[in-house]
N, C-alpha and C positions, 0 to 999 in steps of 0.2 A: 453610442456604443452598441454594436450588434452582438448578440449572444448566439453562439452556435450550439446546436444540440446534436453532436455527432453520434451519440449512442442510439438515437431513435431509429427504429426500423430494423435493428439487428436482432437476430435470433439468439436464444440461450447458447447454442453451440458456438456462434461467433464470439460471444462474450467470454466463453470459457477457453477459447483457442489460444493456448500458450504452449509452444512446442517444448519438449524436454530440453532440446538443445538451447533454445532461447533462455529457458529458466537456468540452465547450467551456466550459460554465458553471463547472465545477470548476477548470479551469486558469486561467480568467480571474480567479476570486476569489483565486487565489494571488498575493501581492504581491511576492514576491522570487524571484530566480533562483538556483538552487543548483547550477549546472553542475559546479563544482569538487568538490562533495561526493561525486559518484559517480565519482570517478577510480578508478584501479586500485590504490588503496592496500590493502596487505595488512591483514587483520583481525588485531588483536592485543589482548591484555589491556591495560587502562589502569592508571594509577597509582591510580585510585579504586576500580575494581571488581576482584573476585577473578575467577579463570578461570571458575568456576561462574556467577557473576553475569553475566559477559560472554556466556556461552553462553545464559543465560536471556534477556538483552536481545536477542540476535540472533534467537532463536526468537520473542520477543514482536513484533519488527518484522515478521517473516515472517507471523505470525498476524494482525496488525492489517491488513495489506495483502497478502493472499495472491494472488500472480500467478505461480505456479510455471511456467506455460507461456510466460511472457513475460520475466520478470526472472531474472537469474542470481544466484547466491549472492553474487558480488562486489558487486552493487548493494545488497543488504541489509547486507553487511558494512560498506560505506562509510557507510551511514546509522547503523549502530550505532557506528561510529568517531566520527561527528560528535556523537552524543549523549554519548559518553564524553569527547570533547574539551571540549564545552560544560560538562560536569560538573566536569572538572578545573579549569576557570577560575572556578567558583562553588561555594563550600563548602556553601551551603544547598541548591543543586541536587544536589550530590553526595550529601549526606545523604538528601535526599528520594528520589533514585534508588536508592541502596543499600538503604535501609529498605523501599522499595516492592518491589524485586526479592526481598528476603528474605521479605516478606509473601506474595508470590505463591508462592514455593517452600514456605513453611510451609503454606499452604492446599492446595497440590498434595500435599504429604506427608500432610496430614490426610485428604484425600478419596481420593487414588489410591495413596498409599504410595510414590510416587517423586517426584523433583524435577520442576518444571514442564516443563523442556526434554526430559524423558524420557517424557512422556505421548505415546503414539503416536497416539491419536485426535485429529484436528484439531478436531472439533466439541467434544470435551471440553476441549481447551485454550482454545477460544474461549469456552465457557461459563465457564471459570475466570476468564479475563480480564475478562469482563463484570462480575464482582464488583468489579473495581477501576477500571472505565472512567471514573469521575468523579473519581478521585484526581489530584492535581496532577502527580505524576511520570508517570502514564499519559498525561495530555494532552500533557505535554512531549515524550514519545517519539512520540506519535501525530502531532503537528503537524510535528515534525522529519521524520518519515517521509513525511508527506503532501507537503510541499514538495520533499523529496528525490526523490520519484517523479513526481508529477503536474505539477510546475513545472520539470522538468528536460528540456532539449532533447535530451540524449543518450538519454533513456528514451522520448521520444515516438514515435520510429519503431518501437520494440519493441511499443508498444501500438496501433500503426496510426494515430497522429495525425500529420499532416503539418505542424502548426504554423500560424501565422498565414498567411492568404492575401491579406490586404489589399494588401501590397506586391507581390503577384504577379498582380494582376488580379481577385482575389476567387475564391470557390469555384466559380463558374460555369465559369471557365477553368482552374481547377486543383483537382482533387480532389472536385468535386461528386458525381460518380458512382463514386468509387473505393471507397466503403465496402462492406464485405462482410457486415455484420451486419443489413442490411435485405433482405428478399426482393426478387428481381428483379421489376420492374414491367413493364407493357406497353410495347412499342416505340412510337416516335413514329408510325409508320404505323398501328399498331393503335388508338392514341388518336385519330388524325385520322379513321380510318374509323368509329370509335364516335361522334364528334361529328357527322359528316356524315350518318349514318343516322338 
């Protein structure tokens, strides 16, 4: 198995580059709201997973959607708790999840000599996860995390998204020029002078 490290060599600006339009598209595609999922519930082992598997699941969620500068550990823990709760209610899902986490740990032991959660290099962990990215258990965790982060009104302010503006007069009157990830453009006076000359 080859492991790709696609994040190596990118600058901080490249890693932060998500356009407002792409973010809006992402959150619009999400069909359900999961506000309750990211409550301040304490992270704990489930009836289905061992403590080691719970740790691997938490690390997996963090590695699939890495936002260390924005999200707190409690956000990731709540997502992992949701995955575990869903698995407790479905025996097939529980088996797929436990088998999948065991496979990830086995591959980590084979390649790095340590369990997956103890691999220090985030790029190495990502490369390892890419080997399992098309598996059903992985997609289940991925989509639970996706909705738990990007379709959650409690998380939006942490990511700089103000939510829908339609009911507040649209983006022209609310938040149109609040974004910080686009370079500052010319002022109205500079544009008018440019047009008139």
